[in-house]
C-alpha positions, 0 to 999 in steps of 0.5 A: 586425482591426487590423494593429497589434493583430496585431504582435509588439513587438521587445522581446517577440521579443528576450525569446522569443530569449532564452528559446529559447536558455536552453531549448536550452542546459538541453536540452543541459545536463541530457540526462544527468540525464535518461537516468539518470532514464529508466534509474532509472524503467525499473527495476520495484522487485521486489515479487515477493520480498516478496509471495511471502515473505508468501504463504510466511508465511501458508501456514506459518501456515495449517499450524497455523492453518488460518483464519489471515488469512481473514475472519471470517464472522458464523456464527463471530463469533457462535459465538465470542462464545457460546463465550466467554460459555459459558467456553470458554478460548483454547486451545480457542477457538484450536483450534475456529476455527482461528486464532491465539491472538492472532488470537481475543484481538483478536476478543474485544477487538473485541466485548467490549473491550480489558479482556475478556482481560489 
């Protein structure tokens, strides 16, 4: 390899020195901000309260509607459709399936369209 090719120009060395000095100055200048951000990042957001509140709400809902927020089984879906076609009312469907009447309405709309229940 040519020795000349490996030489670094004096201009490049001067620019490198200026950039290194600016970088060191920035490290010192922004150190307080860096520490502040480290402190903020180390604080974990509390999802425990939200999560426990959600679980409390579900537990409360399940006292009156045991299947609230549980997935529908195919068997229950089929029964719901058959019972609805047979004229079973909303309150009775709600009790039978252990779900909130609003949940029954949403499920019926899924199967029969938005106009199924006004």
